N, C-alpha and C positions, 0 to 999 in steps of 0.2 A: 533752217529746218523744215521737213516736211512734215503736213498735217494729215497726208493721205493715210488713211484708213487701211491694215490689212483686208483682205477679200476670203470668203468662203462659201463652197455650195454646201447645203446640208441635203443628205440624201437618207432616204427612209427617217423623213424628220417628223412623222407623227405630229402632235399638236403644238411643238415647236419649243419643248422643255430645253435642246441643246443651243438652239437658236436665241432663246432668251437669258442663257449664261453667257455667250458669246457676244450678244449686242452691248452686257452689263458690262462686259472685260473690253470693249471698246474696237470689237471688230464689226465689219461690214458685210452683211451677206448681196451675194448676186442671186441666187435663186435656190429654193427649196424643193424636195421633189417628193410628194406622200401620195402613195395610192388612194387610202382612204378619202372620202370628200367629207366625212364627219371632222377628221383630224385636221384635214387641210384648212376647213371651214375656220376651228378654233385658231391656228398659225395665224390665217389670213387676218381675222376681226382683230389680233391682238399686234400683230408683228409688221404688216403689211399697210391695214388700215390705220392703225390706231399708232402706229410707232414711224411708220415708212421707214423700217429698218434693213430692206430690202434695195438695191439696184436693178431693179427686174429687168432683163432682155427682153427689148421687142417682138425678138423672134420666138420667145417660151408664153404661151399662154397660162395666165393666172389663175392657174384651176390643179385639180388633182390630177398627178401622173400617172403612170406604172412605168419603172426603170426601166423596162425592156423598150417599150413602146418610146421614152426617150432615146434611146439608143438608136432606136429602128428610124426614126423620124425627124431626126435633129442631130444626127450624126456630122455631119459636115461643120454644123454649129459650135459642137463639143471641140473638135479637132481643130477650131481656129482659139479655141480658148489653151490649146495647150502649151504649157508650161506658165501661162498668164496667172494663173490663181495661187490663191498661196494657202489652202487649206481645202481640202476636200474632209467633212467629218461626217460621221453617222454610220451607223451598224443594221445590215439588213435585220426583218424581224426575226425574233428570238422562238418563237412557241415551238417549232419543232426540233428544239435545242435544249427545252426548257425542263428544270429538274423538280418544277413547280406541276407539270403538267406531265404527258407520255414522251416520254420521248420518242421522234420516229423519223428515222433517217430516211424515210422514203417522201416526208411532209416536201410539197413541190415548193413550200418556202425557203427550204435548204439549198435549192438550186438557185435562189438569188445573189448567194456569196458570188458565185460564177459572174454574175452580172454586175456586179458591186467593182470585183477587177476588171471586167470590161470599161467600165466607166472611170476609175484612174486611170487604166493604159490609154484612154482618149484624151483626158483633159492632164495628168501627168504634174499634178500641184505638187507645191513645195514642202507640205506636211499634210500624212494623214493623221487623224483622229478616228480610231474604230472604236466600238461599245457591244459588247453582246452579254449575255447570260453566261454563268459560271458553267455550265453545262456545254458551252461551244469548246472549251478547251479539254472534256470528256468523250472515249469513245464509244459509240453505242455499240451494246451488248446481244441486239436482236439477232445479228447475225457473225461472228466473232471472227469468218474469215476477209469478212468485207467491211467490217465497223472499222469507223477511220474517226479523228480527229479533225475536225474543219477547219481548224485553225493552224495544223501543220500544211495542209493546202494554201491558205489565205498568205502565211508567212513564205513559203515557199515561192508563190506566185508576186509577192510586194518584193521581195529580194532580186527575181530574175528582172524586176523592169529597173530597179537602180535605185531602191530604198536601204537605207538602214532602219533596221525596226526591235522595238523592245515591247513585248506584250506581258500582263502581270493581272492579277488580280487584286483586284481596289472596294474595301470596303468605305461605302459613304458614309456610314456612319460616323467615319474617323475623321470627315470632314465637315462635320456640322449640321450634318443631316439628321433629321429625328427619327433614324429608321436603319436598320442594318441589311443593309443591300449591298449585296457584291456582285461586281459585274466585272468583266474581263474586259480591261482598255488595251488596245495596243495603240502605239504611234510611229509614223514611218516617216521619216525626213530623207527627202531626196541627197542623195551622195554628193552631186555638182554642188550642194548649197552650203555643204560643210566641210571644214578641214578634219574634223572629230569624226571619221566614218565608223568609227567602232562603238563610239560611245555616246552620240550625240542624240539617239532616243532613248536612253536610259538615261539621260540629262535631265528628261521631261519628268519622270518619276520620282526622281532625287529631289526637284526643284519643289514640285508638287509636295511632299512631304515638309520642306524646310520651310514653305511660307506658309504654311496652314495656320498656323498660331497668329502670326500677324495680318493675315488677310480675313480673319473671323473678328479679332480685335477692334481693325477698321470696320465692322460691321455691328459691333458693341454686341457679339454673342463668343460663344465658346463651343468645343468640340461636345462637349457632355450635353446638349440640349436635349432633352426628354419629352415623352408625347403630350404631357401634360404640361411643360413648355411651350409646348405648339398649340395646341386647340381649346386648351381650358377657357379661353375668352368666349368660347362659343357653341357653350353647352346649350341643352335645350331647357335647362334649370333658370337660363335667362330670362326665356319668355320667347314667345313663339308667336308668330303672325300670317296670315295667309300668304301661301306661296305666292310671289310676284309672277313666276313663270310657269305654274302647273295649277289646275282648278282640283278644289278639296284636297290638296295637302300644304302643312304647316311649313313655316321656314322660321330661322332662329336670327336671332338678333344680337350684336355686339354687348360685350359687357364691356368695362375698362381693361386695356392693356394692363398685363401683371407681369410678363417678362421681356426681357430684353428682343427675343426671336417672336414675339408678337409682335410689337411694336418694327421691327424689321419687316413681316408679313404686309402689314396694314399701310404701312406707307407708300403715298401715292396713291390711295383708294379712297375716293370720297362718297360713296354709297353710305347709307347710313345701314345695310343690312349686307351681309357677304353676300358676295354670288354663289350661287347654286349650292346656296345651304340648305337645302330642302330636306326634311324628315322623313323617312319611310313610316307607311299607316301599318305601324304591324296588331297584329292580332293580339286580344287581352291575353291570351293562351300562351302566345309564343312570349309576349313581354314577362308575363311569371314566371316562364321557362329558363330565361336568360337571364334574369334576376338569380337560380340558382345555380347558373353555371358562373356567373360573377361567385357566387359566393364559395363553391367548391371545386370550381375549375383551378388548376395552375396556371399562373399568369402568361401569357406569351408562349403556351405550350397548348399546342391541340389536347379536345377533352380525352384523357386516358379511356381505356376499354371498358373498366367496370362502367363509370358512368353511359357509356355510349350503349352498353347493354340494357342498362336499368330503365334508360328511356327511349332504348328504341329508336337510335338516331341512324340515318343511315346514308347523311351526309359526310364527303370527304374529308371536311376541313372546318372545326367550330374552334377559334381561338377567341378565349377572353383578354384582352390588351391589359398592360399594365401600365399605368401612368408615370409611373416612376420610373422608366425605363423607357429606352428607345423602342420603337414600334419592330415587329421583324417586317421583313420584305413584302410590301404590299402587292398583290396580284390584282386581275383584271376583276376578279370576283370579289364586291364587297359585302357579302353572308358570310365569308367566312372567317367576319372578325366581329368581336361585340366590344363596342366603347368600354372602356376601364372604370366610367363613373355611373354610367346611364346604361339599363338594359335596352338597346338598340346597337342596329349596327351603324357605321361610319356617315358621313354625308359625303358628297362630292367636294366640297370646298373643305373638309377636315382630311380628306386624301390628299386634295391639293398642298395643304401644310405642310403634312407630313414629306410631301416630296419638294416641298419648300418653293411652289409656284407663290408667290404675291398676291393678294387678292384682288388686287385691281386686274388680273388676268382671267378673262372671262368665259367660260367652256361652252360651245355651242353643241348643237342637238340632241339626242335624247340622253334623260340620264342614264338608261341603262336596257337592256333589252334581254332577248333569249331565245331557245328554239333552235330554229334555222336560220335564223335570223343573226346570231352569233357571229357567222361566216362571211355575214355582207355587210353589218353594221359597226360600228366603234363607237359605241357611247361614251358619255364624259368618264364615267368609271374606269372605262379600259383605255381612252387617251391619256387617264394620268398615272395607272397601273403602267402602260410602256413605256413612260418616258424616263428621260434622264435627267436627274432633279437640276433646277438652274442655278441654284446655290453652287453645287460641285461643277457645273459648266462652265462657270464663271470664273472657279479656280482653275480649271483646265485652259481656259482663253489667255489668262494671264501670263499661265507658264510656256503657252506653245506661243504667244507674241514673243517672247524672251529668246524662244529658239530662233527668230527671224532677225534677231538684233546683232 
């Protein structure tokens, strides 16, 4: 019996959440394509340098790349891979489609969907795993004559290339993630590798659901993991020390594990303090304001109109979190949320826990950024907010491997 691992390419790889999940489920990466130097730096630090997860080809520089430059500069190399790659995973950036922001059909990032199809056509993998935000499935209503669902374009293009496909919305919170996060997942199976030309891709979703309880049980955790289950061992009240990577900030320390999820997240981490667990230096008046929001706000809901008017709040979103429930979908804006027990925003490490990144996974680059730099930089919070939860990606990887057997 061959020990050869199935291979994949990660497109729009971000900081490596999908790749980490595929690594944990036994896949071998060939290479990853990610435009942001910040996000690629995190992926490289953890999965290339630390885990040696990729069989990176010599012809492809180990650095951040724009997919269109890859398509133009390495066209022949990609075509030489045609039919040999087991999986192409990942979906284009979602900001133009997102319901959380201002949906914009003209957003240039939406055109990356066409680049994605060009890449699939060049490589023709056996399997496709595509992820995007829920808004990807909905028409733009800014121009009703031209408004379109990009999912229709993708599905038609992939069918024309010879794939059996199935797409549906999946709530990652139903798969052990301590967060209610619904995303569009599309799976494609090349017609020539399956006898079941009608239902091969549907089988992915059926198996994903059927396997989740045994998968999570083997990890020692359950579907019902709450926010408190995820992060109660790294509260500020446990004590603080000077931040090891930033002057004039405090960082949190570990308390003992109190839940199976915390034990899972801390497995493999040998640091005495959590990576990227730096607390924001809130002003005293902000802390007092947060205390009020925690006292009178409805948990896991945006502050109501009457509170906003009373305190003259202009910020778009402020959500006091509920420790006894899963977190709402975290975004790239950490000041959208107030910690459920302490009057502060979440740390990068708490963000990472909510997304199921293990504590050994170290994030690179700035913690946050603003102004014009938001269009150029992808700081730690944004890297995590954009990621696919590794714990879900691992479950997907197990099922995708089954489709090849």
